[in-house]
N, C-alpha and C positions, 0 to 999 in steps of 0.2 A: 142873176137875183136868187137871194137867199130865202127860202121857205120859211114861214112860221111853224114851230114845234106845236104837234098836238098837244092836248091835255095828258094823254097818257106817255108821249115822249117826254114831256116837261117834268113828269115825275120820276120817270125811269131815270132820267139824269141826275136826278137827287138821290135815287137809289145807287147809282153808279158812284156819286161820289162818297157813299157810305162804303161801297165796295173797295174804294180806293184806300180808305182808312185803315181797312183790314190789310191791303196788299201793303201798306207802309211799315205796318209792324209785324210781317210775314206770316199773316193767316191767309187762308183760302180767302181770295177776294170776292165774296157774296155780299151785297147790301140790299136794305129793305127800307122802304118808308110807308107809312100808313097815312091816308089823307081821309079828312072828315070833312064836309061842306067847305071844299076847296083849301083847307088848311093841313099841314103835315102836323100830326100829332104824335108819331112815333117814328124814332129812328133806329137803325141797328145795322151792325156788320158782325161777322163771323168774329168769336174771340175763343173759340174752342182750346186753343194752345194756350192762349195768355190766361184764360180763367181755369185752366185745366178743368174743363167741364163740358162733358157731351151736350149738355142744355143750351151752351152760349151760341146757339144759331143766330143768325140775323133776324129772322123772323119772329123768333121767341122774345129776343130783346125788344123789338119794335111792338110787339103784342102787350108786352109788360107795360111798356111807356104809354102807349095809347090808352090801356086800360085805366092806368092812372090819372091820365088827364080827362078821360070820360067820366071816371069815378064808377065804372061798373065794368064786369068781365064780358059782359056782352058789347059787339062792336059793330051793332047793326047800323048800316049806313055809310060804313066804312069800306075803302078800296086800299088793298096791299099792293105794293109793286115791289117785285123781287126780281133780282138780276138773274138767279138760275131757278129752275123749276124745284119747289119745295120737297123734301124728303119726307118720309112716312110720319115722323115726329111732328115736322112742321106742317105738314097738310092735315093731320088731327088736329092741331092747335088751332087752326084756321077755321075749322068746322065747328070745332067747340066755341070759340069766340063769337060764332055766329056772323063773320064777315061776309058782306056782301058780295064782294068781287075781288078777283085776284088777277093782275096783270104781270105776266112774266116775260122776261129778255129770252133767254135761252133755256133750251129743253136739257134733261140730265138723264141720258138713256141708261146709266148705269144705277141711279138710285132715286130718280124722280117719281113722284107719287101725285103728279097732278096732271097725269096724261101718259107719260113713257112706259114704265111698269106697271103701275095702276094708277087709277085715277080716284083717289080718296075724296078730292074735293066736289065730286058730283055723282057719289054713289047713291043711288035710290033707296038703299036701305037704311042711311042716316035721315034723321029729322030736319037736317039743313044740307042745302047744295048751294055751291058757289058759283057763280057767273065766272067763266075764266076767258081771258083774253091772253094769246101766246104769240111770241116773236117780236115784241116791242123792242126797238133797239137791238135785235138779236146779234148783229155783228159785233156791236161795241161790248155787248155783255159776254159774248163767247171770247172776243180778243183779249180780254183782261185774264181771264181764266188759262187761256192757251199761254199766254206769255208768263204767268206765274208759275205753271207748270212746267214750262221750258227750262225758265230760271232755276226751279227746283232740283230738276234732272241733273242740271250742270252742276251745281252746288252740292248733291249727295254724291256725283260721280268723283268731285274734286276731294271730297271728304274721305271717301273711300280710298282713293289713291294716297292720299296723306297717312292715313291709318297703316295702309300695307306697308308703306316706306318707314314709317316709325317702327314697325313691328320686324321688318327685315334689319333694322339698325340694330337690334338689341340681340346680343349674343347670348345663347344659352348653353 
């Protein structure tokens, strides 16, 4: 008997769909959705390479779209679902946008600022703290990243070998 998804799992599945969009175009597969009153009002996936912009993170894109939908920079009453723990830039934007709650899939021990390296989302020194839920569909969120980086390492190794072969073919 198949169990029914929780609300958090349902929206994290939507964030995973966004991550797959990034995966298909060769971007690091991180996806995000923002929910307000039971409706998705913002979606995003990583596009840094595509847009050639440091700012093209999934969360930033979703925040822009949600702000446009709401008609305000404040996203009070919203929950942000993201497949990977936010970086310092995105965590700062989440606090600045006054988002009430963040639901994360997997943690990012190398760059995460929602509890791994720092916890910008819940620092008492800021005028807004975010409620945080971690580990929702953690295995699925982690698996897509592991698969992506494994494929990337194979691709990079092959490209290096081909470049070396081409260099060896050139007589000087």
